[in-house]
C-alpha positions as a Markdown table, in Angstrom:
| # | Residue | x | y | z |
|---|---|---|---|---|
| 1 | Met | 14.2 | 24.8 | -10.4 |
| 2 | Ala | 12.9 | 24.2 | -13.9 |
| 3 | Glu | 13.0 | 20.5 | -13.3 |
| 4 | Leu | 11.0 | 20.8 | -10.1 |
| 5 | Glu | 8.4 | 22.9 | -12.0 |
| 6 | Asn | 8.2 | 20.2 | -14.7 |
| 7 | Val | 7.7 | 17.6 | -12.0 |
| 8 | Gln | 4.8 | 19.6 | -10.5 |
| 9 | Arg | 3.1 | 19.9 | -13.9 |
| 10 | Asp | 3.6 | 16.2 | -14.5 |
| 11 | Lys | 2.1 | 15.4 | -11.1 |
| 12 | Ala | -0.9 | 17.5 | -11.9 |
| 13 | Ala | -1.4 | 15.8 | -15.3 |
| 14 | Leu | -1.2 | 12.3 | -13.6 |
| 15 | Cys | -3.8 | 13.4 | -11.1 |
| 16 | Ala | -6.1 | 14.4 | -14.0 |
| 17 | Asp | -5.5 | 11.0 | -15.6 |
| 18 | Glu | -6.4 | 9.2 | -12.3 |
| 19 | Val | -9.6 | 11.3 | -12.1 |
| 20 | Arg | -10.7 | 10.3 | -15.6 |
| 21 | Leu | -9.9 | 6.6 | -14.9 |
| 22 | Leu | -11.8 | 6.6 | -11.6 |
| 23 | Ala | -14.8 | 8.2 | -13.2 |
| 24 | Arg | -14.7 | 5.8 | -16.1 |
| 25 | Tyr | -14.5 | 2.7 | -13.9 |
| 26 | Asn | -17.3 | 4.1 | -11.8 |
| 27 | Gln | -19.5 | 4.6 | -14.9 |
| 28 | Leu | -18.7 | 1.1 | -16.2 |
| 29 | Arg | -19.8 | -0.3 | -12.8 |
| 30 | Ala | -22.9 | 1.9 | -12.6 |
| 31 | Gly | -25.7 | 0.2 | -10.6 |
| 32 | Val | -23.2 | -2.0 | -8.8 |
| 33 | Glu | -22.9 | -1.5 | -5.0 |
| 34 | Asn | -19.6 | -1.2 | -3.2 |
| 35 | Val | -17.6 | 0.0 | -6.2 |
| 36 | Ser | -15.4 | 2.1 | -3.8 |
| 37 | Glu | -14.6 | -1.1 | -1.9 |
| 38 | Glu | -13.5 | -2.7 | -5.1 |
| 39 | Ile | -11.3 | 0.3 | -6.0 |
| 40 | Gly | -10.0 | 0.6 | -2.5 |
| 41 | Gln | -8.9 | -3.1 | -2.2 |
| 42 | Ala | -7.2 | -2.9 | -5.6 |
| 43 | Leu | -5.3 | 0.4 | -4.9 |
| 44 | Lys | -4.7 | -0.3 | -1.2 |
| 45 | Trp | -6.9 | 2.7 | -0.2 |
| 46 | Ala | -9.1 | 2.8 | 2.8 |
| 47 | Pro | -12.8 | 2.4 | 1.8 |
| 48 | Gly | -13.7 | 5.9 | 3.0 |
| 49 | His | -10.8 | 7.5 | 1.0 |
| 50 | Ala | -11.7 | 5.5 | -2.1 |
| 51 | Ser | -15.4 | 6.5 | -1.9 |
| 52 | His | -14.4 | 10.2 | -1.5 |
| 53 | Gln | -12.0 | 10.0 | -4.5 |
| 54 | Val | -14.7 | 8.3 | -6.7 |
| 55 | Val | -17.3 | 11.0 | -5.8 |
| 56 | Met | -14.8 | 13.8 | -6.4 |
| 57 | Ala | -13.7 | 12.3 | -9.7 |
| 58 | Ala | -17.3 | 12.0 | -11.0 |
| 59 | Ala | -17.9 | 15.7 | -10.0 |
| 60 | Leu | -14.7 | 16.9 | -11.8 |
| 61 | Val | -15.6 | 15.1 | -15.0 |
| 62 | Thr | -19.3 | 16.0 | -15.1 |
| 63 | Arg | -19.6 | 19.3 | -13.2 |
| 64 | Leu | -16.2 | 20.9 | -13.3 |
| 65 | Pro | -14.6 | 20.0 | -16.7 |
| 66 | Lys | -12.7 | 23.3 | -16.9 |
| 67 | Thr | -11.0 | 22.6 | -13.5 |
| 68 | Leu | -10.1 | 19.1 | -14.7 |
| 69 | Ala | -8.6 | 20.5 | -17.9 |
| 70 | Ala | -6.6 | 23.1 | -16.0 |
| 71 | Leu | -5.3 | 20.3 | -13.8 |
| 72 | Ala | -4.3 | 18.3 | -16.8 |
| 73 | Arg | -2.4 | 21.3 | -18.2 |
| 74 | Gly | -0.6 | 21.8 | -14.9 |
| 75 | Glu | -2.1 | 25.3 | -14.4 |
| 76 | Ile | -3.5 | 24.3 | -11.0 |
| 77 | Asp | -2.4 | 21.5 | -8.7 |
| 78 | Trp | -4.5 | 18.8 | -7.0 |
| 79 | Ala | -5.1 | 20.8 | -3.9 |
| 80 | Lys | -6.7 | 23.6 | -5.8 |
| 81 | Ala | -8.8 | 21.2 | -7.9 |
| 82 | Arg | -10.0 | 19.6 | -4.6 |
| 83 | Ala | -10.8 | 23.1 | -3.2 |
| 84 | Met | -12.9 | 23.9 | -6.3 |
| 85 | Tyr | -14.9 | 20.6 | -5.7 |
| 86 | Glu | -15.4 | 21.3 | -2.0 |
| 87 | Val | -16.5 | 24.9 | -2.4 |
| 88 | Thr | -19.0 | 24.2 | -5.2 |
| 89 | Arg | -20.3 | 20.9 | -3.8 |
| 90 | Pro | -23.5 | 22.5 | -2.4 |
| 91 | Leu | -24.3 | 24.4 | -5.6 |
| 92 | Ser | -26.4 | 23.6 | -8.6 |
| 93 | Asp | -24.6 | 22.5 | -11.8 |
| 94 | Glu | -25.3 | 26.0 | -13.3 |
| 95 | His | -23.9 | 27.9 | -10.3 |
| 96 | Ala | -20.9 | 25.6 | -10.0 |
| 97 | Ala | -20.0 | 26.3 | -13.7 |
| 98 | Gln | -20.2 | 30.1 | -13.0 |
| 99 | Val | -17.9 | 29.8 | -10.0 |
| 100 | Glu | -15.5 | 27.7 | -12.0 |
| 101 | Ala | -15.4 | 30.1 | -14.9 |
| 102 | Gly | -14.9 | 33.1 | -12.6 |
| 103 | Val | -12.1 | 31.6 | -10.5 |
| 104 | Leu | -10.1 | 30.1 | -13.3 |
| 105 | Val | -9.8 | 33.5 | -15.1 |
| 106 | Asp | -6.5 | 34.7 | -13.6 |
| 107 | Ala | -6.5 | 31.9 | -11.0 |
| 108 | Pro | -4.4 | 32.8 | -7.9 |
| 109 | Asp | -1.1 | 31.0 | -7.5 |
| 110 | Phe | -1.5 | 30.2 | -3.8 |
| 111 | Tyr | -4.0 | 27.7 | -2.3 |
| 112 | Lys | -5.5 | 30.0 | 0.3 |
| 113 | Asn | -6.0 | 32.9 | -2.2 |
| 114 | Phe | -7.5 | 30.4 | -4.7 |
| 115 | Arg | -10.0 | 29.0 | -2.2 |
| 116 | Asp | -10.9 | 32.5 | -0.9 |
| 117 | Lys | -11.6 | 33.6 | -4.5 |
| 118 | Ala | -13.8 | 30.6 | -5.0 |
| 119 | Thr | -15.7 | 31.3 | -1.8 |
| 120 | Arg | -16.3 | 34.9 | -2.9 |
| 121 | Trp | -17.7 | 33.7 | -6.2 |
| 122 | Val | -20.0 | 31.3 | -4.5 |
| 123 | Lys | -21.5 | 34.2 | -2.6 |
| 124 | Lys | -21.7 | 36.3 | -5.8 |
| 125 | Val | -23.5 | 33.8 | -8.0 |
| 126 | Asp | -25.8 | 32.4 | -5.3 |
| 127 | Pro | -26.3 | 34.9 | -2.5 |
| 128 | Asp | -29.8 | 33.6 | -1.7 |
| 129 | Gly | -28.4 | 30.1 | -1.1 |
| 130 | Ala | -26.2 | 31.1 | 1.9 |
| 131 | Glu | -28.8 | 29.9 | 4.5 |
| 132 | Gln | -29.4 | 26.6 | 2.7 |
| 133 | Arg | -25.6 | 26.0 | 2.5 |
| 134 | Arg | -25.3 | 26.8 | 6.2 |
| 135 | Leu | -27.9 | 24.2 | 7.0 |
| 136 | Val | -26.1 | 21.6 | 4.7 |
| 137 | Arg | -22.8 | 22.3 | 6.5 |
| 138 | Arg | -24.5 | 22.0 | 9.9 |
| 139 | Lys | -25.1 | 18.3 | 9.0 |
| 140 | Asp | -21.4 | 17.8 | 8.9 |
| 141 | Arg | -20.9 | 18.8 | 12.6 |
| 142 | Cys | -18.9 | 16.1 | 14.4 |
| 143 | Val | -16.3 | 15.3 | 17.1 |
| 144 | Thr | -13.2 | 13.4 | 16.0 |
| 145 | Phe | -10.4 | 11.7 | 17.9 |
| 146 | Lys | -7.0 | 10.8 | 16.5 |
| 147 | Leu | -4.0 | 9.2 | 18.2 |
| 148 | Asp | -0.7 | 10.9 | 17.7 |
| 149 | Asp | 2.8 | 9.7 | 18.5 |
| 150 | Asp | 4.4 | 9.6 | 21.9 |
| 151 | Gly | 1.2 | 9.3 | 23.9 |
| 152 | Glu | -0.4 | 12.4 | 22.4 |
| 153 | Ala | -3.8 | 12.6 | 20.8 |
| 154 | Phe | -6.0 | 15.2 | 18.9 |
| 155 | Leu | -9.6 | 15.9 | 19.8 |
| 156 | Gly | -11.4 | 18.0 | 17.2 |
| 157 | Ile | -14.9 | 19.6 | 17.1 |
| 158 | Arg | -16.4 | 20.8 | 13.9 |
| 159 | Gly | -19.7 | 22.7 | 13.8 |
| 160 | Pro | -21.5 | 26.1 | 13.5 |
| 161 | Val | -19.3 | 29.0 | 14.3 |
| 162 | Glu | -22.0 | 30.6 | 16.4 |
| 163 | Gln | -21.8 | 27.7 | 18.8 |
| 164 | Leu | -18.1 | 26.9 | 18.8 |
| 165 | Tyr | -16.7 | 30.4 | 19.0 |
| 166 | Pro | -18.4 | 31.3 | 22.3 |
| 167 | Ala | -17.2 | 27.9 | 23.6 |
| 168 | Tyr | -13.6 | 28.8 | 22.7 |
| 169 | Val | -14.0 | 32.3 | 24.2 |
| 170 | Arg | -15.2 | 30.9 | 27.4 |
| 171 | Ile | -12.2 | 28.5 | 27.6 |
| 172 | Asp | -9.8 | 31.3 | 26.6 |
| 173 | Gln | -11.2 | 33.8 | 29.2 |
| 174 | His | -10.9 | 31.2 | 32.0 |
| 175 | Ala | -7.3 | 30.4 | 31.0 |
| 176 | Arg | -6.4 | 34.1 | 30.9 |
| 177 | Arg | -7.9 | 34.6 | 34.4 |
| 178 | Leu | -5.8 | 31.8 | 35.8 |
| 179 | Lys | -2.7 | 33.3 | 34.1 |
| 180 | Gln | -3.4 | 36.7 | 35.6 |
| 181 | Gln | -3.6 | 35.1 | 39.0 |
| 182 | Gly | -0.1 | 33.9 | 38.6 |
| 183 | Asp | -0.5 | 30.4 | 37.2 |
| 184 | Ala | 2.9 | 29.3 | 35.7 |
| 185 | Arg | 1.4 | 27.2 | 32.9 |
| 186 | Ser | 1.4 | 28.6 | 29.3 |
| 187 | Leu | -1.9 | 29.9 | 27.9 |
| 188 | Asp | -2.1 | 27.0 | 25.5 |
| 189 | Asn | -1.6 | 24.6 | 28.4 |
| 190 | Leu | -4.2 | 26.4 | 30.5 |
| 191 | Arg | -6.7 | 26.3 | 27.6 |
| 192 | Phe | -6.2 | 22.6 | 27.3 |
| 193 | Asp | -6.4 | 21.9 | 31.0 |
| 194 | Thr | -9.6 | 24.1 | 31.2 |
| 195 | Ala | -11.3 | 22.2 | 28.4 |
| 196 | Val | -10.4 | 18.7 | 29.7 |
| 197 | Glu | -11.4 | 19.7 | 33.3 |
| 198 | His | -14.8 | 20.8 | 31.9 |
| 199 | Phe | -15.4 | 17.5 | 30.2 |
| 200 | Cys | -13.8 | 15.1 | 32.7 |
| 201 | Gly | -13.6 | 17.0 | 36.0 |
| 202 | Glu | -15.3 | 16.2 | 39.3 |
| 203 | Asn | -18.5 | 17.8 | 38.1 |
| 204 | Gln | -18.7 | 15.1 | 35.4 |
| 205 | Ser | -18.3 | 12.2 | 37.8 |
| 206 | His | -21.8 | 10.9 | 37.0 |
| 207 | Ile | -20.4 | 9.8 | 33.7 |
| 208 | Lys | -19.0 | 6.3 | 33.9 |
| 209 | Thr | -16.0 | 5.5 | 31.7 |
| 210 | Ile | -14.8 | 2.0 | 30.8 |
| 211 | Val | -11.1 | 1.8 | 30.0 |
| 212 | Trp | -9.3 | -1.4 | 28.9 |
| 213 | Val | -5.9 | -2.0 | 30.3 |
| 214 | Thr | -3.6 | -4.8 | 29.2 |
| 215 | Val | -1.8 | -6.7 | 31.9 |
| 216 | Pro | 0.8 | -9.5 | 31.4 |
| 217 | His | -0.4 | -12.5 | 33.4 |
| 218 | Thr | 3.1 | -12.7 | 35.0 |
| 219 | Thr | 2.6 | -9.2 | 36.4 |
| 220 | Leu | -0.8 | -10.1 | 37.9 |
| 221 | Leu | 0.8 | -13.2 | 39.5 |
| 222 | Gly | 3.7 | -11.0 | 40.9 |
| 223 | Val | 6.3 | -13.0 | 39.0 |
| 224 | Asp | 7.8 | -9.8 | 37.5 |
| 225 | Asp | 7.1 | -6.1 | 36.8 |
| 226 | Lys | 6.4 | -6.1 | 33.1 |
| 227 | Pro | 4.5 | -2.9 | 32.2 |
| 228 | Gly | 0.8 | -2.8 | 31.1 |
| 229 | Glu | -0.8 | -0.6 | 28.5 |
| 230 | Leu | -3.8 | 1.6 | 28.1 |
| 231 | Leu | -5.3 | -0.1 | 25.0 |
| 232 | Gly | -3.8 | 1.6 | 21.9 |
| 233 | Val | -2.5 | 4.6 | 23.9 |
| 234 | Asp | 0.6 | 4.2 | 26.0 |
| 235 | Thr | 2.7 | 2.0 | 28.2 |
| 236 | Leu | 2.1 | 2.0 | 32.0 |
| 237 | Pro | 4.6 | 1.0 | 34.7 |
| 238 | Ala | 3.6 | -2.1 | 36.6 |
| 239 | Gln | 3.0 | -0.1 | 39.8 |
| 240 | Val | 0.6 | 2.2 | 37.9 |
| 241 | Val | -1.3 | -0.8 | 36.6 |
| 242 | Arg | -1.8 | -1.9 | 40.3 |
| 243 | Glu | -2.8 | 1.6 | 41.4 |
| 244 | Leu | -5.5 | 1.9 | 38.7 |
| 245 | Ala | -7.5 | -0.8 | 40.5 |
| 246 | Ala | -8.2 | 1.8 | 43.2 |
| 247 | Asp | -9.5 | 4.5 | 40.9 |
| 248 | Lys | -13.2 | 5.1 | 41.7 |
| 249 | Lys | -13.8 | 7.5 | 38.7 |
| 250 | Ser | -13.6 | 4.8 | 36.0 |
| 251 | Thr | -14.3 | 1.2 | 35.4 |
| 252 | Trp | -11.2 | -0.6 | 34.4 |
| 253 | Arg | -11.3 | -4.0 | 32.5 |
| 254 | Arg | -8.2 | -6.0 | 32.4 |
| 255 | Ile | -6.9 | -8.0 | 29.4 |
| 256 | Leu | -4.4 | -10.7 | 30.2 |
| 257 | Tyr | -1.8 | -11.6 | 27.6 |
| 258 | Asp | 1.0 | -14.1 | 27.2 |
| 259 | Pro | 4.4 | -12.2 | 27.1 |
| 260 | Pro | 6.1 | -14.6 | 24.7 |
| 261 | Ser | 3.5 | -14.1 | 21.9 |
| 262 | Gly | 1.8 | -10.9 | 23.0 |
| 263 | Met | -1.6 | -12.5 | 22.2 |
| 264 | Ile | -4.7 | -12.4 | 24.5 |
| 265 | Thr | -5.1 | -15.2 | 26.9 |
| 266 | Asp | -8.1 | -14.0 | 28.8 |
| 267 | Val | -10.5 | -11.0 | 29.2 |
| 268 | Gly | -11.5 | -9.9 | 32.7 |
| 269 | Arg | -15.3 | -10.2 | 33.0 |
| 270 | Lys | -18.3 | -10.5 | 35.2 |
| 271 | Arg | -20.6 | -11.3 | 32.2 |
| 272 | Tyr | -22.1 | -14.3 | 30.4 |
| 273 | Pro | -19.8 | -16.1 | 27.9 |
| 274 | Pro | -21.4 | -14.7 | 24.7 |
| 275 | Ala | -20.7 | -11.1 | 25.8 |
| 276 | Ala | -17.1 | -12.1 | 26.9 |
| 277 | Met | -16.6 | -13.8 | 23.5 |
| 278 | Ala | -17.7 | -10.6 | 21.7 |
| 279 | Glu | -15.3 | -8.6 | 23.8 |
| 280 | Asn | -12.5 | -11.1 | 23.0 |
| 281 | Val | -13.2 | -10.7 | 19.2 |
| 282 | Arg | -13.2 | -6.9 | 19.4 |
| 283 | Leu | -10.0 | -6.8 | 21.4 |
| 284 | Arg | -8.2 | -9.2 | 19.0 |
| 285 | Phe | -8.9 | -7.2 | 15.8 |
| 286 | Arg | -9.7 | -3.7 | 17.2 |
| 287 | Arg | -11.1 | -2.6 | 13.9 |
| 288 | Cys | -13.4 | -3.7 | 11.1 |
| 289 | Thr | -11.8 | -6.6 | 9.3 |
| 290 | His | -12.7 | -5.3 | 5.8 |
| 291 | Pro | -9.4 | -4.4 | 4.2 |
| 292 | Gly | -8.5 | -0.8 | 4.9 |
| 293 | Cys | -11.6 | 0.0 | 7.0 |
| 294 | Asp | -10.7 | 1.9 | 10.2 |
| 295 | Arg | -14.0 | 1.7 | 12.0 |
| 296 | Pro | -13.2 | 0.8 | 15.6 |
| 297 | Ala | -14.4 | -2.7 | 16.6 |
| 298 | Thr | -16.4 | -1.2 | 19.4 |
| 299 | Arg | -18.6 | 0.3 | 16.8 |
| 300 | Cys | -18.8 | -2.9 | 14.7 |
| 301 | Gln | -21.1 | -5.9 | 14.6 |
| 302 | Ile | -19.7 | -9.3 | 15.5 |
| 303 | Asp | -20.2 | -11.2 | 12.3 |
| 304 | His | -20.2 | -14.9 | 11.6 |
| 305 | Thr | -17.7 | -15.4 | 8.7 |
| 306 | Leu | -19.6 | -18.5 | 7.7 |
| 307 | Arg | -23.2 | -17.4 | 8.2 |
| 308 | His | -25.1 | -18.9 | 11.1 |
| 309 | Ala | -27.8 | -19.9 | 8.7 |
| 310 | Asp | -25.2 | -21.9 | 6.8 |
| 311 | Tyr | -24.3 | -23.8 | 10.0 |
| 312 | Gly | -21.5 | -21.4 | 10.9 |
| 313 | Arg | -20.3 | -21.9 | 14.4 |
| 314 | Thr | -20.4 | -19.3 | 17.1 |
| 315 | Cys | -16.7 | -19.5 | 18.1 |
| 316 | Leu | -13.6 | -17.4 | 17.9 |
| 317 | Cys | -12.7 | -19.3 | 14.7 |
| 318 | Asn | -15.8 | -18.0 | 12.9 |
| 319 | Leu | -16.3 | -14.5 | 14.4 |
| 320 | Asn | -14.8 | -11.1 | 13.5 |
| 321 | Pro | -15.9 | -7.5 | 13.8 |
| 322 | Arg | -17.4 | -5.8 | 10.7 |
| 323 | Cys | -19.0 | -2.4 | 10.4 |
| 324 | Glu | -22.6 | -2.4 | 9.1 |
| 325 | Arg | -21.5 | -1.3 | 5.6 |
| 326 | His | -19.0 | -4.0 | 5.2 |
| 327 | Asn | -21.1 | -6.6 | 6.8 |
| 328 | Leu | -23.6 | -6.0 | 4.0 |
| 329 | Cys | -20.8 | -5.8 | 1.4 |
| 330 | Lys | -19.7 | -9.3 | 2.3 |
| 331 | Glu | -23.0 | -10.6 | 1.2 |
| 332 | Lys | -22.9 | -9.0 | -2.3 |
| 333 | Pro | -22.2 | -11.2 | -5.3 |
| 334 | Gly | -18.5 | -11.7 | -6.0 |
| 335 | Trp | -17.2 | -11.0 | -2.5 |
| 336 | Gln | -15.7 | -13.9 | -0.5 |
| 337 | Val | -14.6 | -13.9 | 3.1 |
| 338 | Glu | -12.8 | -16.7 | 4.8 |
| 339 | Gln | -11.4 | -17.2 | 8.4 |
| 340 | Pro | -8.9 | -20.0 | 8.2 |
| 341 | Glu | -7.9 | -19.5 | 11.8 |
| 342 | Pro | -9.3 | -17.3 | 14.7 |
| 343 | Asp | -6.8 | -14.4 | 14.1 |
| 344 | Thr | -6.9 | -14.3 | 10.3 |
| 345 | Val | -9.6 | -13.0 | 7.9 |
| 346 | Ile | -9.1 | -13.2 | 4.1 |
| 347 | Thr | -11.3 | -11.1 | 1.8 |
| 348 | Arg | -11.5 | -11.5 | -2.0 |
| 349 | Ser | -13.1 | -8.8 | -4.1 |
| 350 | Pro | -15.2 | -9.3 | -7.3 |
| 351 | Leu | -12.0 | -8.2 | -9.2 |
| 352 | Gly | -10.1 | -11.1 | -7.7 |
| 353 | His | -7.9 | -9.0 | -5.3 |
| 354 | Lys | -7.1 | -10.8 | -2.1 |
| 355 | Ala | -6.4 | -9.1 | 1.2 |
| 356 | Thr | -5.5 | -10.6 | 4.6 |
| 357 | Val | -6.2 | -8.9 | 7.9 |
| 358 | Arg | -4.6 | -10.4 | 11.0 |
| 359 | Ala | -5.3 | -9.8 | 14.6 |
| 360 | Gln | -2.5 | -7.9 | 16.2 |
| 361 | Pro | -0.8 | -8.9 | 19.4 |
| 362 | Ile | -2.1 | -6.9 | 22.4 |
| 363 | Ala | 1.6 | -6.1 | 23.3 |
| 364 | Asp | 5.0 | -6.6 | 21.7 |
| 365 | Pro | 6.2 | -10.2 | 22.1 |
| 366 | Asp | 9.1 | -10.9 | 24.5 |
| 367 | Pro | 12.4 | -11.5 | 22.8 |
| 368 | Pro | 13.7 | -15.1 | 23.2 |
| 369 | Pro | 14.7 | -16.7 | 25.5 |
| 370 | Phe | 11.4 | -16.5 | 27.3 |
């Protein structure tokens, strides 16, 4: 056990070293845009994560030096240091220092107790700022979606408690009513089904949804019964793929692919070629082609790798999806982007780091012989 305790202290000290190095590099590159992209590409971090780490490092070095010192000594771990940063983020430097001093005196051992103590100190040193902090937090309200394993997913809603709690109570009450009426589903299942029915039920039929489904061209021709797939979600039996065509609630767009390679061969369309070309590009790459960026291609611009103004062609060999931030980043001094072939994008950072992003097959290739 003593060895494990030593490892934990060493981990905390290394985290403190990383914080200082990140803050130092950020200071050295002061005035230069896209520093977080430089760091992210060098350390293989997603740009968003790199940006968050840089901002937090700067705050720990400048606003919360006692927290950083406690981390370096192994008195607190990284989770507690991050909690101190998050709780004091809306405060002035003076109030943040007061919270830090109060919490670190006899700091609680466990994370939740540590964070709760920090929250109490925030209210103590800045009681009049509660409304302002509430308004700041309100700007963070959002809806998030994340794919899980085995065809599962997570849909999260973050926002003001006075809005979300009544929504939860309404869902819960409806689920409990169904349970009392003898419904065999568990309460958790009933809450889920109630929420999904509210968003996607018959009363929401005026909302048109477009869903992409992959189809092997051999299935479409009736040569075999290879399964299709809801793009990025799950495999569908061949019969289900055929039945989806009769669904009146959604608009289904097919993507044909070649089973031996798994690569796209055609995109179903009733549109003009430029729109179809943009769809093809987004479906090939699916995400922003800047290294580590996870912005879905559907929310990206279709960018000319070699600028159109520099006689870059409008073709699959010179187009890729880039989010607005990384489209601008590409034009900054020191950044170089190449597309040697339609399915490959190479990015070089000002530090000389090279990263290659390749389009992924729309389905797993068939094993030989084909």
